[in-house]
TIKEVEX-938413 format. One record per residue: residue number from 1; residue in three letters; x, y, z of N, C-alpha, C in turn. Coordinates in Angstrom, 3 decimals, decimal comma. Layout:
N
  seq  type    n_east   n_north      n_up   ca_east  ca_north     ca_up    c_east   c_north      c_up
  NUM   ALA         X         Y         Z         X         Y         Z         X         Y         Z
...
end
This chain:
213
  seq  type    n_east   n_north      n_up   ca_east  ca_north     ca_up    c_east   c_north      c_up
    1   MET     0,736   -26,650    -8,308    -0,312   -26,563    -9,102    -1,720   -27,015    -8,345
    2   ILE    -2,777   -26,142    -8,325    -3,836   -26,170    -7,597    -5,015   -26,720    -8,574
    3   ASN    -6,302   -26,677    -7,928    -7,244   -27,440    -8,929    -7,766   -26,472   -10,109
    4   ASP    -7,980   -27,096   -11,470    -8,311   -26,111   -12,336    -9,229   -25,092   -11,970
    5   GLU   -10,362   -25,144   -11,237   -11,436   -24,664   -11,186   -11,179   -23,337    -9,909
    6   THR   -10,261   -23,505    -9,545    -9,708   -22,282    -8,476    -9,565   -20,946    -8,992
    7   HIS   -10,486   -20,050    -8,636   -10,420   -18,546    -9,043    -9,805   -17,579    -8,214
    8   ILE    -8,531   -17,343    -8,423    -8,203   -16,136    -7,514    -8,441   -14,703    -7,721
    9   SER    -9,239   -14,299    -6,925    -9,261   -12,602    -7,331    -8,717   -11,748    -6,483
   10   VAL    -7,591   -10,859    -6,896    -7,117    -9,939    -5,819    -7,702    -8,613    -5,963
   11   CYS    -8,056    -8,283    -4,961    -8,886    -6,811    -4,897    -7,998    -5,699    -3,799
   12   GLY    -8,173    -4,556    -4,520    -7,593    -3,525    -3,637    -8,635    -2,988    -2,840
   13   ILE    -8,276    -2,560    -1,585    -9,536    -2,075    -1,000    -9,238    -0,816    -0,495
   14   GLY    -7,970    -0,204    -1,360    -7,877     1,351    -1,142    -7,411     0,988     0,405
   15   PRO    -7,121     2,619     0,364    -6,275     3,087     1,800    -6,862     2,453     3,199
   16   GLY    -8,133     2,171     3,052    -8,636     1,647     4,100   -10,129     1,978     4,480
   17   ASN   -10,505     3,106     4,288   -11,685     3,402     4,482   -12,921     2,870     3,619
   18   PRO   -13,736     1,990     3,989   -14,869     1,326     3,546   -15,420     2,262     2,343
   19   ASP   -15,833     3,471     2,624   -16,291     4,642     1,581   -15,533     4,684     0,296
   20   LEU   -14,318     4,191     0,362   -13,247     4,532    -0,872   -13,361     2,985    -1,721
   21   ILE   -13,738     2,296    -0,950   -13,623     0,636    -1,695   -14,538     0,581    -3,002
   22   PRO   -14,162     0,282    -4,235   -14,748     0,307    -5,235   -16,097    -0,720    -5,233
   23   ASN   -17,070    -0,638    -5,676   -18,147    -1,311    -5,555   -18,203    -2,643    -6,161
   24   ALA   -16,888    -2,712    -7,466   -16,547    -4,335    -7,991   -15,785    -4,706    -6,984
   25   VAL   -15,447    -4,090    -5,944   -14,526    -4,833    -4,906   -15,828    -5,985    -4,212
   26   PHE   -16,706    -4,957    -3,810   -18,001    -5,805    -2,801   -18,399    -6,725    -3,773
   27   LYS   -18,471    -6,405    -5,060   -18,996    -7,440    -5,789   -18,487    -8,981    -5,877
   28   GLN   -17,155    -8,820    -5,807   -16,201    -9,770    -5,748   -16,118   -10,670    -4,667
   29   VAL   -16,334    -9,885    -3,500   -16,534   -10,224    -2,152   -17,744   -11,133    -2,041
   30   ASP   -18,687   -10,716    -2,729   -20,001   -11,678    -2,475   -19,915   -12,710    -3,191
   31   LYS   -19,409   -12,801    -3,954   -18,967   -14,305    -4,937   -18,350   -15,031    -4,303
   32   ALA   -16,997   -14,577    -3,655   -16,198   -15,654    -3,180   -16,750   -16,396    -2,056
   33   GLU   -15,734   -17,641    -2,201   -16,051   -18,380    -1,137   -15,006   -18,808    -0,026
   34   VAL   -14,079   -17,957    -0,194   -12,825   -17,747     0,759   -12,280   -16,432     0,613
   35   LEU   -12,085   -15,813     1,826   -11,674   -14,416     1,742   -10,431   -14,366     2,869
   36   MET    -9,036   -13,748     2,013    -7,880   -14,094     2,780    -7,373   -12,502     2,854
   37   GLY    -6,851   -11,808     3,661    -6,241   -10,712     3,924    -5,727   -10,338     5,499
   38   GLY    -5,359    -8,913     5,746    -5,051    -8,593     7,062    -6,230    -8,736     7,876
   39   LYS    -5,929    -8,492     9,147    -6,731    -8,662    10,334    -7,961    -7,394     9,627
   40   ARG    -7,318    -6,159     9,732    -7,894    -5,004     9,537    -8,928    -5,425     8,180
   41   GLN    -8,346    -5,947     6,809    -9,053    -5,795     5,981   -10,089    -6,802     5,719
   42   LEU   -10,037    -7,705     6,645   -11,103    -8,970     6,788   -12,113    -8,513     7,701
   43   ALA   -11,824    -7,179     8,463   -13,344    -6,613     9,477   -14,038    -5,979     8,634
   44   ILE   -13,227    -5,415     7,593   -14,424    -4,838     6,782   -15,490    -5,371     6,268
   45   PHE   -15,268    -6,752     6,049   -16,181    -7,664     5,139   -16,637    -8,662     6,415
   46   SER   -16,579    -8,411     7,715   -16,980    -9,476     8,483   -18,538    -9,441     8,940
   47   ASP   -19,312    -9,048     8,148   -20,726    -8,975     7,938   -21,062   -10,141     6,974
   48   ARG   -20,317   -10,599     6,165   -20,403   -11,794     5,108   -20,084   -13,045     5,592
   49   ASP   -20,947   -13,718     5,346   -20,741   -15,116     6,046   -19,843   -15,898     5,074
   50   LYS   -18,280   -15,602     5,187   -17,180   -16,410     4,446   -16,169   -17,134     5,048
   51   THR   -15,611   -18,122     4,600   -14,722   -18,702     5,458   -13,366   -17,547     5,110
   52   THR   -12,769   -17,478     6,169   -11,840   -16,206     6,338   -10,234   -17,209     6,674
   53   CYS    -9,273   -16,436     6,144    -7,716   -16,975     6,188    -6,964   -15,640     6,490
   54   VAL    -6,298   -15,296     7,658    -5,695   -14,057     7,996    -4,378   -14,198     7,238
   55   PHE    -3,864   -13,220     6,474    -2,935   -13,145     6,520    -1,765   -12,569     7,074
   56   ASP    -0,602   -13,261     7,541     0,097   -12,782     8,512     1,612   -12,295     8,019
   57   GLY     1,414   -11,602     6,818     2,662   -11,500     6,073     3,711   -12,202     5,473
   58   ARG     3,557   -13,650     5,605     4,398   -14,874     5,371     3,915   -15,568     4,168
   59   THR     4,216   -14,950     3,124     3,947   -15,325     1,513     4,041   -16,712     1,496
   60   ALA     4,635   -17,785     2,253     4,874   -19,349     2,663     3,581   -19,825     3,145
   61   ASN     2,684   -18,764     4,135     1,601   -19,547     4,631     0,522   -18,971     3,883
   62   LEU     0,590   -17,933     2,954    -0,322   -17,654     1,807    -0,616   -18,652     1,314
   63   LYS     0,604   -19,113     0,618     0,631   -20,207    -0,582    -0,079   -21,781     0,020
   64   SER     0,119   -21,894     1,144    -0,421   -22,947     1,695    -1,792   -22,446     1,840
   65   ASP    -2,191   -21,794     2,225    -4,039   -21,311     2,498    -4,502   -21,807     1,001
   66   ILE    -3,989   -21,129     0,054    -4,670   -20,952    -1,232    -4,670   -22,854    -1,789
   67   GLU    -3,649   -23,139    -1,822    -3,453   -24,621    -1,905    -4,425   -25,578    -1,140
   68   ARG    -4,849   -25,062     0,104    -5,693   -25,766     0,976    -7,202   -25,530     0,477
   69   HIS    -7,415   -24,266    -0,097    -8,719   -24,193    -0,636    -8,725   -24,234    -1,904
   70   ALA    -8,420   -25,248    -2,746    -8,186   -25,652    -4,093    -9,453   -25,730    -4,532
   71   GLY    -9,788   -25,050    -5,828   -11,586   -25,321    -6,306   -12,461   -24,557    -6,102
   72   LYS   -11,929   -23,439    -5,204   -12,598   -22,473    -4,683   -12,742   -21,212    -5,280
   73   HIS   -13,407   -19,967    -4,902   -13,201   -19,033    -5,781   -12,733   -18,069    -4,305
   74   ILE   -11,437   -17,658    -4,648   -10,635   -17,140    -3,382   -10,389   -15,650    -3,557
   75   VAL   -11,066   -14,730    -2,546   -10,612   -13,260    -2,730    -9,417   -13,048    -1,822
   76   ILE    -8,584   -12,452    -2,248    -7,482   -12,039    -1,847    -7,320   -10,185    -1,536
   77   LEU    -7,565   -10,067    -0,254    -7,692    -8,284     0,032    -6,191    -7,447    -0,071
   78   VAL    -5,930    -6,943    -0,739    -4,440    -6,287    -0,787    -5,095    -4,737    -0,538
   79   SER    -4,272    -3,726     0,582    -4,347    -2,267     0,776    -3,977    -1,951    -0,684
   80   GLY    -4,650    -0,590    -0,673    -4,439     0,189    -1,830    -4,717    -0,278    -2,958
   81   ASP    -3,833    -0,389    -4,044    -4,298    -0,817    -5,676    -3,460    -2,363    -5,971
   82   THR    -4,125    -2,787    -6,538    -3,435    -4,115    -6,997    -2,151    -4,017    -7,675
   83   GLY    -1,930    -2,901    -8,460    -0,551    -2,959    -9,147     0,438    -2,065    -8,566
   84   PHE     0,106    -1,727    -7,209     1,451    -1,018    -6,702     1,715    -1,588    -5,378
   85   TYR     2,718    -2,099    -5,608     3,121    -3,052    -4,225     2,137    -3,893    -3,490
   86   SER     1,660    -4,561    -4,155     0,622    -5,589    -3,591     1,106    -7,006    -3,792
   87   LEU     0,457    -7,827    -3,743     0,730    -9,375    -3,852     0,831   -10,051    -5,139
   88   ARG     0,250    -9,395    -6,037    -0,152    -9,538    -7,519     1,407   -10,382    -8,189
   89   ARG     2,476    -9,770    -8,060     3,695   -10,532    -8,606     4,129   -11,654    -7,833
   90   PHE     3,804   -11,650    -6,548     4,229   -12,822    -6,061     3,063   -13,937    -6,393
   91   LEU     1,906   -13,680    -6,381     0,858   -14,451    -6,885     1,220   -15,185    -8,443
   92   LEU     1,527   -14,204    -9,420     1,426   -14,312   -10,742     2,479   -15,553   -10,731
   93   ALA     3,533   -15,426   -10,185     4,956   -15,919   -10,123     4,713   -17,523    -9,376
   94   THR     3,785   -17,541    -8,271     3,694   -18,596    -7,594     2,820   -19,587    -8,354
   95   PHE     1,927   -18,880    -9,151     0,648   -20,035    -9,564     0,378   -19,377   -10,852
   96   PRO     1,242   -19,551   -12,030     1,377   -19,224   -13,412     0,365   -19,565   -14,141
   97   ASP     0,438   -20,837   -13,710    -1,159   -21,556   -14,575    -2,381   -21,458   -13,950
   98   GLU    -2,612   -20,729   -12,995    -3,894   -20,783   -12,579    -4,651   -19,580   -12,920
   99   ARG    -6,301   -19,393   -12,710    -6,964   -18,177   -13,195    -6,945   -17,333   -12,254
  100   ILE    -6,075   -15,848   -12,239    -6,005   -14,671   -11,379    -6,393   -13,578   -11,850
  101   THR    -7,275   -13,094   -11,100    -7,962   -11,954   -11,823    -7,778   -10,768   -10,936
  102   LEU    -7,280    -9,214   -11,349    -7,177    -8,253   -10,286    -8,625    -7,463   -10,574
  103   THR    -8,835    -6,749    -9,181    -9,677    -5,607    -9,395    -8,998    -4,546    -8,653
  104   PRO    -8,886    -3,133    -9,289    -8,089    -2,232    -8,650    -8,689    -1,452    -7,417
  105   GLY    -7,991    -0,746    -6,438    -8,613     0,200    -5,591    -7,883     1,513    -5,736
  106   ILE    -8,081     2,254    -5,030    -7,353     3,739    -4,800    -6,392     3,371    -4,112
  107   SER    -4,734     3,790    -4,683    -3,867     3,723    -4,333    -3,484     4,686    -2,968
  108   SER    -2,165     4,295    -2,396    -2,207     5,040    -1,066    -1,656     6,438    -1,674
  109   PHE    -0,924     6,499    -2,587    -0,128     7,926    -3,115    -1,687     8,715    -3,932
  110   GLN    -2,529     8,029    -4,410    -3,786     8,684    -5,062    -4,593     9,188    -3,850
  111   TYR    -4,621     8,678    -2,745    -5,347     9,385    -1,634    -4,618    10,483    -1,083
  112   PHE    -3,378    10,194    -1,101    -2,205    11,087    -0,248    -2,296    12,384    -1,150
  113   TYR    -1,909    12,474    -2,449    -2,000    13,569    -3,390    -3,555    14,377    -3,396
  114   ALA    -4,070    13,724    -3,119    -5,533    14,266    -3,531    -5,901    15,052    -2,271
  115   ARG    -5,495    14,474    -0,817    -5,431    14,961     0,146    -4,918    16,443     0,615
  116   LEU    -3,878    16,371    -0,280    -2,732    17,461    -0,339    -2,908    18,651    -1,489
  117   GLY    -3,886    18,157    -2,509    -4,191    18,898    -3,372    -3,223    19,066    -4,481
  118   LEU    -2,516    18,226    -4,459    -1,386    18,132    -5,623    -1,548    17,056    -6,367
  119   GLY    -0,809    16,973    -7,990    -0,858    16,269    -8,231     0,485    15,369    -8,556
  120   TYR     0,311    14,424    -9,437     1,332    13,644    -9,599     1,943    13,442   -11,014
  121   GLU     1,681    14,221   -12,024     2,258    14,060   -13,155     3,762    14,021   -13,476
  122   ASN     4,295    14,680   -12,593     5,687    14,279   -12,297     6,470    14,052   -11,289
  123   ALA     5,855    13,085   -10,893     6,240    12,192    -9,698     6,900    10,766    -9,611
  124   PHE     7,799    10,579    -8,721     8,579     9,302    -8,435     7,770     8,461    -7,474
  125   PHE     7,758     6,892    -7,666     6,624     6,220    -6,467     7,916     5,585    -6,366
  126   ALA     7,989     4,850    -4,899     9,285     3,943    -4,672     8,612     3,381    -3,325
  127   SER     9,082     2,244    -2,650     8,808     1,939    -1,253    10,061     1,456    -0,647
  128   VAL    10,140     1,977     0,431    11,567     1,473     1,140    11,285     0,948     2,427
  129   HIS     9,752    -0,178     2,019     9,341    -0,781     3,099    10,297    -2,427     3,135
  130   GLY    11,243    -2,364     4,004    12,022    -3,672     3,868    13,148    -3,485     3,044
  131   LYS    13,328    -2,660     2,280    14,574    -2,475     1,375    14,894    -0,993     1,154
  132   ASP    16,162    -0,975     0,609    16,946     0,406     0,504    16,788     0,983    -1,172
  133   LYS    16,219     1,965    -1,275    15,921     2,848    -2,656    16,459     4,227    -2,718
  134   ASP    17,221     4,240    -3,789    17,732     5,496    -4,318    16,968     6,473    -4,575
  135   TYR    16,188     7,370    -3,712    15,444     8,310    -4,081    16,126     9,740    -3,905
  136   ILE    17,256     9,708    -3,444    18,026    11,214    -3,456    17,922    11,798    -4,794
  137   SER    18,504    10,522    -5,706    18,796    11,302    -7,338    17,664    11,616    -7,981
  138   LYS    16,427    11,106    -7,418    15,231    11,746    -7,669    14,866    12,752    -7,731
  139   LEU    15,209    13,340    -6,729    15,157    14,756    -6,500    15,124    16,231    -7,134
  140   ASP    15,968    15,868    -8,063    16,600    16,764    -9,034    15,943    16,410   -10,404
  141   VAL    15,111    15,484   -10,346    14,382    15,328   -11,636    12,858    15,254   -11,621
  142   TYR    12,072    15,096   -10,414    11,059    14,882   -10,245    10,537    16,005    -9,326
  143   SER     9,385    16,321    -9,598     8,494    17,537    -8,847     8,142    17,180    -7,044
  144   SER     8,335    15,676    -7,272     7,924    15,134    -5,754     8,194    13,564    -5,889
  145   VAL     8,573    13,090    -4,611     8,722    11,744    -4,651     7,836    11,134    -3,576
  146   PHE     7,155     9,838    -3,782     6,312     9,340    -2,716     6,796     8,252    -2,157
  147   LEU     6,836     8,011    -0,832     7,666     6,621    -0,432     6,532     5,894     0,624
  148   LEU     6,624     4,352     0,592     6,157     3,655     1,397     7,086     3,736     2,522
  149   THR     6,872     3,642     3,476     7,945     3,438     4,682     7,822     1,989     5,366
  150   ASP     8,485     1,759     6,659     8,636     0,771     7,444     9,069     1,319     8,923
  151   ARG     9,184     0,372     9,866     9,612     1,009    11,123    11,117     1,596    11,143
  152   LYS    12,062     0,644    10,328    13,354     0,991     9,892    13,564     2,492     9,291
  153   ASN    13,080     2,234     7,864    12,972     3,476     6,935    11,964     4,135     7,168
  154   ASN    11,731     5,060     8,529    10,586     5,683     8,729    10,755     6,735     8,426
  155   TYR     9,834     7,832     8,674    10,117     9,311     8,318    11,126    10,089     8,744
  156   LYS    11,610     9,757    10,114    12,644    10,168    10,644    14,073    10,021     9,972
  157   ALA    14,099     8,733     9,584    15,273     7,859     8,498    15,521     8,830     7,344
  158   ILE    14,265     9,112     6,852    14,243     9,614     5,624    14,384    11,381     5,611
  159   ALA    14,126    11,888     6,800    14,522    13,402     6,975    15,725    13,336     7,087
  160   ARG    16,498    12,338     7,821    17,816    12,649     8,438    18,640    12,397     6,964
  161   HIS    18,161    11,588     5,868    18,811    11,306     4,628    18,982    12,303     3,847
  162   LEU    17,679    13,008     3,875    17,325    14,319     3,032    18,390    15,378     3,601
  163   THR    18,518    15,503     5,212    19,538    16,437     5,399    20,666    16,451     5,299
  164   ASP    20,997    14,878     5,262    22,899    14,745     5,241    23,055    14,971     3,990
  165   HIS    22,142    15,038     2,708    22,358    14,925     1,487    22,207    16,356     1,082
  166   GLY    21,839    17,400     1,847    21,630    18,557     1,555    20,264    19,116     1,199
  167   TYR    19,133    18,286     1,207    17,909    18,555     0,776    16,973    18,793     2,302
  168   GLY    17,649    19,244     3,190    16,846    19,362     4,525    15,713    20,608     4,291
  169   HIS    16,209    21,429     3,289    14,931    22,916     2,860    13,693    22,046     2,355
  170   LEU    14,022    21,027     1,687    12,552    20,358     1,141    11,445    20,037     2,042
  171   ILE    10,445    20,212     1,556     8,770    20,155     2,118     8,930    18,344     2,257
  172   MET     8,369    18,037     3,456     8,040    16,522     3,653     6,583    16,551     4,204
  173   HIS     5,770    15,810     3,549     4,594    15,428     4,085     4,379    14,026     4,601
  174   ILE     3,781    13,943     5,759     3,861    12,529     6,480     2,411    12,109     6,840
  175   GLY     2,219    11,481     6,380     0,612    10,802     6,256     0,546     9,193     7,293
  176   CYS     0,149     9,352     8,208    -0,113     7,852     8,852    -1,579     7,893     8,888
  177   ASN    -1,961     6,529     8,952    -3,474     6,154     9,079    -4,183     6,805     7,958
  178   LEU    -3,657     6,955     6,975    -4,561     7,871     5,954    -6,214     6,899     5,346
  179   SER    -7,090     7,600     5,354    -8,464     7,667     5,217    -9,084     6,880     6,585
  180   TYR    -8,414     7,040     7,581    -9,218     6,316     8,887    -9,364     7,519     9,898
  181   ASN   -10,447     7,337    10,791   -10,765     8,357    11,438    -9,609     9,138    12,531
  182   ASP    -8,529     8,285    12,589    -7,271     8,747    13,139    -6,455     9,297    12,282
  183   GLU    -6,459     9,753    11,042    -5,619     9,788    10,121    -5,013    11,093    10,523
  184   GLN    -3,754    11,205    10,316    -2,463    12,511    10,738    -1,686    12,721     9,544
  185   ILE    -1,924    13,960     9,482    -1,145    14,821     8,193    -0,300    15,600     8,743
  186   LEU     1,268    15,377     8,632     1,746    16,542     9,011     2,734    17,208     7,884
  187   THR     3,134    18,815     7,851     3,691    19,070     6,578     4,559    19,865     7,332
  188   MET     6,257    19,652     6,758     7,280    20,381     7,186     8,555    20,475     6,701
  189   ARG     9,455    21,059     6,750    11,045    21,023     6,230    11,454    19,589     6,763
  190   ALA    12,205    18,977     5,689    13,064    17,753     6,258    13,769    18,253     7,829
  191   SER    14,582    19,067     7,628    15,342    18,927     9,150    14,525    19,261    10,017
  192   GLU    13,149    20,081     9,969    12,297    20,280    11,275    11,695    18,655    11,780
  193   ALA    11,677    17,787    10,451    10,971    16,628    11,269    11,760    16,057    11,702
  194   LEU    13,339    16,258    11,647    14,082    15,412    12,793    13,649    15,671    14,388
  195   SER    13,143    16,715    14,673    13,021    16,962    15,973    11,557    16,516    16,318
  196   LEU    10,871    15,966    15,015     9,262    15,217    15,425     9,558    14,303    16,458
  197   ASN     8,769    13,800    16,970     8,779    12,725    18,220     7,427    12,136    17,975
  198   GLN     7,059    11,506    16,632     5,798    11,102    16,730     6,012     9,272    16,192
  199   ASP     5,221     8,276    16,817     5,407     6,937    16,694     4,676     6,623    15,425
  200   PHE     5,094     7,249    14,284     4,411     6,716    12,750     5,179     5,568    12,433
  201   SER     3,876     4,419    12,317     4,963     3,322    11,762     3,891     3,345    10,528
  202   LEU     4,437     2,496     9,393     4,008     2,075     7,959     3,534     3,574     7,363
  203   CYS     3,911     4,585     7,650     3,245     5,962     7,258     3,916     5,889     5,683
  204   SER     3,244     7,040     4,938     3,487     7,467     3,647     4,164     8,687     3,991
  205   VAL     5,021     9,107     2,820     5,771    10,403     2,804     5,840    10,763     1,410
  206   ILE     5,631    12,328     1,240     5,795    12,786     0,128     6,660    14,149     0,042
  207   ILE     7,810    14,036    -0,477     8,886    14,946    -0,441     8,469    15,875    -1,534
  208   GLU     8,529    16,924    -1,524     8,200    18,023    -2,594     9,468    18,698    -3,074
  209   ASN     9,983    19,003    -4,143    11,062    20,078    -4,716    10,088    20,761    -5,566
  210   GLN     9,649    22,029    -4,755     9,007    22,727    -5,544     9,536    23,698    -6,875
  211   GLU    10,877    23,570    -6,601    11,847    24,253    -7,540    11,602    23,609    -9,350
  212   ILE    11,230    22,373    -9,006    10,680    22,000   -10,468     9,268    21,694   -10,736
  213   SER     9,146    21,826   -11,888     7,797    22,179   -12,270     7,190    20,475   -13,029
end
């Protein structure tokens, strides 16, 4: 338990480009006493005179930082949207009795699909970041599959998995550093991605099955 006056505000900053951050997030940041988030996220608001705590990916440390700042208005910055693989579930489970509000941002899949000119009315969304997910079976049901990746389950591992299961002909879109100046988006068949030699870490992948509408 932490102080009754503590307000935890979880704010989605979108894919990372400040131009894509909702104005409501800036308003929450301006009201905050403490900002928490990754280094790149905090750098966006470096011109604000706020106490900051760097989130290193360890939720135990985040819990300690929140408890240390009990009684204050805390804004926790998360990538993308607050409802898509963010810290929302952890915070609600860890601090069930505290005041927690969410300010959504643009999700990575919204941005990526828009950049490709695609819709996601019939899409399956998942994360293979630190976990295994059965996305192969979804390819015969959905017109596209969106995946968040990690270093182990990266674009090449996904391409290998697709090819081994007879889906090497499907189109893969690989997006890295989406919305940043060094953004890269590559489009090719899954079988072709096997010979690609790019060090894309934490990229997003969209797999298209154009035979399904």
